[in-house]
Every structure is written in structure tokens, then in C-alpha cells.
N, C-alpha and C positions, 0 to 999 in steps of 0.2 A: 061463543066464548072459547069452546074447545078448539075451534079452527084457528082463532087468534093465538092460542097458546103454542100451536105447532108450526104455524106459517108466518107468524110475526105481523107486525103492523102494516107492512106493505104487501102482504100476500106472498112474500118470498121467505125462503128458509132463513132462520136466524143465524148469527155468526157464532153461536155457542153450541156445544154438543148436547146439552140438556136445557132447552129453553124454559125459563120460569117467569111467571109474573111475580114481581117483587113488591108491587104496591097496587092496591085497589082502594080507592077512596074518593073523597070529594075533590074535584079539580080546583086549581087556583082561580082567582077572579079574572086573570088575564093569561092568555088570550081567551076571549069569550067564544065558545063554540055553540051555535044554536042547536038545540035538541028538542025533540018532540016529547021526550020523557026525561027521567032522571039522568043527569050527566055523571058518568063514572070514569074517573081517571085511572089509567093503567100505565105501569112502568115495568119494563122487562129487564132481565139480567144482561141483555144485549145492549143496553143503554137506550133503546127506543122507547118512546112514550107517546101517549095520545089520550083521546077521550072517546068513550063508548056511549052511544045513545041507548039508554035502558029500554026504550019503547020499540025502537026499530032494529037494534043490533048493529047499526052503522058505526064504523070506527073512523075517527078523524085523526090521522097521523100528525103529530105536532113537532116531531124532531128526534134527534139522536145526539146524545152527549158525546 
């Protein structure tokens, strides 16, 4: 999770000087992202968002506003 905070959803530096996770919570029903554990939605102040698999730590990038 710490790595996601500093490198962003795509493994690249975020577009903002101080990257922050603005939302951590239950993801919306659509789009469905298959996970082995609990699905955790993340949204950054860079407008990137996606779903983190709580069991494996895998992050699925879903887009950018």
C-alpha cells in the first residue's frame, strides 16, 4: 500500500506534488474486478482510481478522471 501511495496506480510518479489516497472503501458493483480477497477501492488526488485485492496486494487500475 505504501508503494501505491508514492508511485501511483500505474507504477509511475503521480501528477501532484504530494500524492494522497482520498478514498478507501467498498468498490462499486461495476466494473467487477475478480479478487482472491476483499476488494478495496482506492482513489487518489491525482484523479486515478482502481481496486486493490486485499489478499494478494494486486492493484487493478480502472481509470483517471
